[in-house]
C-alpha positions as MATLAB code, in Angstrom:
seq = 'MLARRLGLGNRGRARPGSPSPVGCGAVALTVVDHPLSQHLLTALRDRTTPPPVFRTLTKRLALALVLEAARTLPWEEVEVETPLERTTGRVLSGDLVAVPILRAGLGMLEAVTELFPEVAVGYVGLERDEASLLPQSYYRKLPPVDGRHVLVLDPMLATGGSGAAACGAIKEGGPASIRFVCVVAAPEGLARMEAEHPDVEIFAASLDRQLNDRGYILPGLGDFGDRLFGTT';
ca = [
     -14.607  -70.162   49.379;
     -12.413  -67.067   49.119;
     -12.366  -65.506   45.678;
     -11.528  -62.173   44.101;
     -13.405  -60.906   41.089;
     -11.606  -58.787   38.546;
     -12.801  -56.972   35.455;
     -10.304  -56.969   32.597;
      -9.765  -53.715   30.766;
      -8.913  -53.311   27.089;
      -5.148  -53.414   27.663;
      -5.007  -56.824   29.263;
      -4.514  -55.575   32.810;
      -6.632  -56.816   35.673;
      -8.199  -54.197   37.901;
     -10.103  -54.712   41.153;
     -13.866  -54.419   40.952;
     -17.122  -56.231   40.417;
     -17.430  -58.568   37.441;
     -18.858  -56.893   34.386;
     -22.362  -57.815   33.244;
     -22.638  -60.439   30.511;
     -21.967  -59.052   27.062;
     -20.782  -55.605   28.174;
     -17.329  -55.897   26.580;
     -15.183  -56.710   29.614;
     -14.578  -60.312   30.586;
     -15.154  -61.272   34.228;
     -12.331  -63.121   35.978;
     -12.712  -64.751   39.383;
      -9.426  -65.617   41.081;
      -9.979  -68.379   43.639;
      -7.412  -67.418   46.262;
      -8.513  -69.638   49.127;
      -5.381  -70.647   51.103;
      -5.870  -74.313   50.186;
      -6.170  -73.441   46.502;
      -2.927  -71.483   46.688;
      -1.223  -74.337   48.568;
      -2.189  -76.752   45.784;
      -1.139  -74.293   43.083;
       2.283  -73.830   44.670;
       2.825  -77.591   44.663;
       1.795  -77.742   40.993;
       4.295  -75.012   40.114;
       7.158  -76.943   41.737;
       9.222  -78.471   38.927;
      10.111  -81.480   41.109;
       6.481  -82.609   41.540;
       6.217  -86.035   39.814;
       3.337  -86.862   37.428;
       1.352  -89.089   39.859;
       1.336  -86.348   42.499;
       0.715  -83.705   39.832;
      -2.447  -85.527   38.733;
      -3.759  -85.739   42.293;
      -3.063  -82.063   42.921;
      -4.784  -81.126   39.666;
      -7.955  -82.953   40.642;
      -8.018  -81.361   44.100;
      -7.483  -77.864   42.770;
     -10.075  -78.439   40.052;
     -12.600  -79.310   42.761;
     -12.047  -75.921   44.399;
     -12.274  -74.083   41.083;
     -15.426  -75.872   39.937;
     -17.113  -75.257   43.283;
     -16.573  -71.532   42.784;
     -17.733  -71.701   39.164;
     -20.916  -73.459   40.304;
     -21.751  -70.648   42.722;
     -23.767  -68.763   40.104;
     -25.491  -71.752   38.505;
     -29.294  -71.522   38.684;
     -31.065  -73.277   41.541;
     -34.596  -73.847   42.739;
     -36.199  -74.247   46.138;
     -37.677  -77.640   47.020;
     -39.304  -79.271   50.019;
     -37.607  -82.206   51.725;
     -38.502  -84.532   54.585;
     -35.823  -84.808   57.274;
     -36.070  -87.587   59.893;
     -37.761  -85.018   62.153;
     -39.791  -82.619   60.028;
     -40.426  -81.102   56.630;
     -38.219  -78.218   55.504;
     -37.083  -76.413   52.379;
     -33.754  -76.586   50.616;
     -32.062  -75.658   47.355;
     -31.093  -77.862   44.440;
     -29.260  -76.949   41.269;
     -31.552  -76.652   38.281;
     -30.739  -76.901   34.599;
     -28.573  -79.364   32.729;
     -24.795  -79.163   32.987;
     -22.211  -80.044   30.343;
     -18.454  -80.358   30.912;
     -16.099  -79.879   27.967;
     -12.404  -80.536   28.627;
     -10.013  -79.272   25.977;
      -7.776  -82.202   25.078;
      -5.489  -83.259   26.383;
      -4.624  -81.289   29.510;
      -8.258  -80.579   30.343;
      -8.763  -84.274   31.065;
      -6.916  -83.786   34.341;
      -9.756  -81.574   35.581;
     -12.672  -83.696   34.384;
     -12.870  -86.152   37.280;
     -13.484  -83.293   39.694;
     -16.585  -82.306   37.716;
     -17.966  -85.830   37.361;
     -17.550  -86.430   41.094;
     -19.420  -83.244   41.970;
     -22.054  -83.708   39.251;
     -22.435  -87.443   38.450;
     -25.138  -86.803   35.839;
     -23.127  -84.237   33.890;
     -22.920  -84.708   30.124;
     -19.367  -84.650   28.780;
     -18.074  -83.438   25.439;
     -14.555  -83.104   24.092;
     -12.725  -80.542   21.996;
      -9.301  -81.497   20.660;
      -7.019  -78.538   19.992;
      -3.256  -78.398   19.732;
      -1.067  -75.361   19.362;
       1.119  -74.879   16.327;
       4.466  -74.135   17.956;
       5.507  -71.842   15.111;
       2.387  -69.689   14.791;
       1.017  -70.329   18.327;
      -2.412  -70.741   16.693;
      -4.785  -73.556   17.741;
      -5.296  -76.451   15.344;
      -8.503  -78.479   15.720;
      -8.235  -82.253   15.435;
     -11.315  -83.532   17.283;
     -14.751  -82.378   18.395;
     -17.508  -84.422   20.030;
     -20.165  -82.457   21.876;
     -23.489  -83.495   23.405;
     -26.497  -81.229   22.851;
     -25.785  -77.937   24.633;
     -28.914  -75.987   23.698;
     -30.145  -74.230   26.836;
     -27.539  -75.949   29.016;
     -24.810  -74.539   31.231;
     -21.326  -75.457   30.020;
     -18.064  -75.717   31.952;
     -15.020  -75.538   29.665;
     -11.967  -77.106   31.304;
      -8.449  -76.112   30.271;
      -5.670  -75.690   32.856;
      -3.744  -72.979   31.027;
      -5.329  -69.873   29.506;
      -2.210  -68.640   27.725;
      -2.699  -66.960   24.332;
      -6.423  -67.625   24.587;
      -6.542  -69.173   21.126;
      -7.689  -72.616   22.227;
     -10.129  -71.262   24.789;
     -11.679  -68.845   22.306;
     -11.935  -71.533   19.630;
     -13.569  -73.989   22.031;
     -16.087  -71.418   23.251;
     -16.888  -70.483   19.667;
     -17.581  -74.111   18.770;
     -19.796  -74.566   21.827;
     -21.771  -71.391   21.119;
     -22.888  -72.867   17.810;
     -25.139  -75.162   19.864;
     -26.890  -72.346   21.755;
     -25.881  -72.911   25.403;
     -27.503  -70.939   28.218;
     -24.076  -69.976   29.581;
     -20.389  -70.865   29.386;
     -17.931  -70.793   32.276;
     -14.226  -71.251   31.556;
     -12.311  -72.987   34.354;
      -8.506  -72.912   34.347;
      -5.635  -73.253   36.792;
      -3.568  -70.290   35.581;
      -4.429  -67.413   33.245;
      -2.255  -64.871   31.445;
      -3.306  -61.283   30.654;
      -2.895  -62.012   26.941;
      -5.369  -64.883   27.118;
      -7.859  -62.806   29.049;
      -7.610  -60.040   26.453;
      -8.347  -62.570   23.698;
     -11.389  -63.870   25.566;
     -12.555  -60.304   26.196;
     -12.366  -59.549   22.492;
     -14.156  -62.696   21.317;
     -16.274  -63.915   24.243;
     -16.984  -61.143   26.762;
     -19.991  -63.098   28.050;
     -17.878  -66.040   29.272;
     -16.967  -65.990   32.973;
     -13.445  -67.201   33.760;
     -12.335  -68.903   36.970;
      -8.638  -69.378   37.801;
      -6.358  -69.994   40.752;
      -3.953  -67.305   39.545;
      -3.584  -64.454   37.093;
       0.083  -64.718   36.176;
       2.403  -62.035   34.827;
       2.776  -62.585   31.077;
       3.690  -64.947   28.238;
       7.229  -65.605   27.061;
       8.216  -65.581   23.381;
       7.132  -69.229   23.056;
       3.657  -68.545   24.394;
       4.237  -70.115   27.816;
       2.814  -68.457   30.916;
       5.274  -66.821   33.339;
       5.845  -67.796   36.074;
       3.387  -70.524   35.122;
       4.137  -74.173   35.693;
       5.497  -75.414   32.375;
       3.705  -77.641   29.874;
       0.676  -78.843   31.825;
      -0.095  -81.785   29.555;
       3.467  -83.091   29.637;
       3.616  -82.830   33.413;
       0.190  -84.412   33.813;
       0.918  -87.423   31.613;
       4.680  -87.746   32.100;
       5.563  -86.998   28.474;
       8.139  -84.669   26.967;
];
């Protein structure tokens, strides 16, 4: 899987380099720029893509993103019997929790449950106040996360308000780590995450240019939830 890792500086600009260590004050962003990931992202950006196709593309791209996010999950070496002889292999260790941010994050959940059938799933319901652009919480249901590795799923990291709020709620339970998986990120959202959660690794298919005055990512791909569910 091709990926670029970027460290975000204090001014919201991405710069090439190794990801910063956990808790050092600079959030680590991994841009998954595999050609297939970029092919899927381009199709998602296309305004003519209908909701049924949009949902399929979302799941496929989420698979690529989650695979990259899982790269640094802990693993252990085990012995296994092949049909011919005994050998060693690796298996993931530690419990995993997926937390989609409602409602758009639901489009990414199936990718996680297919890769990790035993994953525990929680939900955080946040909606943005269109006047203030601040997140408003309306639902939270989380499994125990103490000592577990959490994948937060939200396609658009725009202002960073929802992502930061969700990570804050999850941290109350004492997780071992949090990884934030999104389709597209904006510099403003990364700066917010850097300020509030520098220990959270972020995985995206693209770091886009900026937000417009309504808080939408440019060039972005519009309202992800509306396009996913066919609403306006």
